[in-house]
C-alpha positions as CSV (number, residue, x, y, z in Angstrom):
1,M,46.4,255.1,80.5
2,A,47.8,252.6,77.9
3,P,50.4,250.2,79.0
4,I,53.9,250.8,78.2
5,V,55.0,248.4,75.7
6,S,57.8,246.2,76.7
7,E,61.0,245.9,74.8
8,T,62.1,242.5,76.7
9,P,59.2,240.7,78.1
10,E,59.8,237.7,80.4
11,S,57.6,235.1,81.9
12,D,57.7,233.9,85.3
13,L,57.4,230.1,86.0
14,D,53.7,230.7,86.9
15,G,52.9,232.4,83.7
16,R,53.0,236.1,84.9
17,V,54.4,238.4,82.4
18,R,57.1,241.0,83.7
19,R,57.8,244.0,81.6
20,H,60.6,246.6,81.9
21,R,62.0,249.3,80.0
22,G,65.8,249.3,79.4
23,T,67.6,252.2,81.9
24,E,71.0,252.5,83.1
25,I,70.5,249.5,85.1
26,G,70.4,247.4,82.0
27,S,67.9,244.7,81.2
28,A,67.7,243.2,84.7
29,P,63.9,242.2,85.1
30,L,62.2,243.3,88.4
31,P,60.3,240.5,90.5
32,Y,56.7,240.9,89.8
33,H,55.8,241.5,93.3
34,Q,58.0,244.5,93.7
35,T,55.9,247.7,94.2
36,C,58.5,250.4,95.1
37,L,59.7,250.8,91.4
38,P,62.5,253.0,90.2
39,I,61.6,255.7,87.8
40,G,61.4,254.2,84.2
41,Y,60.2,250.9,85.0
42,Y,56.9,249.4,84.5
43,V,55.8,246.2,86.0
44,E,52.8,244.3,85.0
45,T,51.2,241.7,87.2
46,K,47.7,240.3,87.4
47,E,46.7,243.6,88.8
48,T,48.1,246.1,86.2
49,I,50.3,248.9,87.6
50,T,49.7,252.0,85.2
51,D,51.7,254.5,87.3
52,A,53.7,252.9,89.9
53,P,53.9,255.5,92.7
54,A,50.4,256.8,92.3
55,A,49.1,253.3,92.2
56,T,50.8,252.2,95.1
57,L,49.6,255.3,97.3
58,A,46.2,255.0,95.9
59,R,46.1,251.3,97.2
60,S,47.8,251.6,100.5
């Protein structure tokens, strides 16, 4: 599954890239380590999360 293209990429101090899609919450970025994601968000870390709920359940 192709990654979701970010509208607002932001870089952490250590170089990680956080990507998120705009929702009613606004443009507030999520922490890169957050795994319980609200619907409509995509967070990319060194280990790419393509489908957050499914990927989280699969790794648990």
